[in-house]
C-alpha positions, 0 to 999 in steps of 0.5 A: 768414496765415503773413506776419502772424507776427512774427519772433522776434529771436535777441537776446530769448532768453537769452545762453546760447540766443543763443550756441547760435543765433549767427549767426542774427539772428532765427528764420524764420516756422515757428520763430516761430510755434512758439517759445512752444510749443517754447521756453516750454512743455513740452508735447508738440509736433508740427511738420509742415512741408516739408523745408528749412523749419526743423524742425531749429531747432525741435527745438534750441528745445526742447533750449534749453529743457531746457538752460536748466534745467542752465546755470549763470550763466556759460551752460555746463552745470555739471559737478555738475548733475543727469544728464540725457539728451535723445534725438533720433531720426533715421530714417537714420544719415546724418541722425543724423550731420548733426544730431550734427554741427549740434548739436555745432557750436552746443551745444559753446560751452555744454559741452553733450556730443552723441554719435551712437549708431546701428549703426554707433557704440559708445559705452561706459557711461562715454561715454554717462553723459557725454553730454548729447544722443544722436542715435539711430536709432530701431532703436538706442533700441530696443535701448538701452531694451529692457535693463530693467537699463539704468533710468539711462538712461530715469530720466535722460531729460528730452526725446525728439525723434522726427524724421520721425515720419511713417514711422509708417505705414511698415514701421518705424513698428512700431519707433517706435510701440514705442519711444515706449510702451516710453519713456513707461512706463519714464520713468513708472516711474522717476518713481514710484520 
């Protein structure tokens, strides 16, 4: 039963993760039940839960797992760390803005740069290069990954989060399906180089 799941105290996480999750004292039941898969494993993860149940913080746990590979002893991203990208796909610009704001608020203390990449925003190559987390709409990520010359972006991709994946069965689902396939193929190709 869900009530049998012990809550994971935030104090049990590494210091850098505690700083990002502050002031939350403990993960909720959903987040605690996903904790091992999200924070201690690099396996694929599918989370199905109602709106407001804490799925964004489950995504944050996967982000923190990846950031843990790039933070120094001071708990901040090192400027000379190997370049990496985390991409969070949000179905709507409004949700992309909300997630960008939330992630910036939580992760700026770690020196993480989060930028929104939607049809309404423009980022230069330099801005994209300096950004750790891109929060994009599927259509914008589709455009970005179509550029075959833009191998650097997918070669740096370490984590892809797709919010609202249930949209696969709707009109926009074909875009999601295509970009996931393309992203996987491009990542595999860059790892073989």
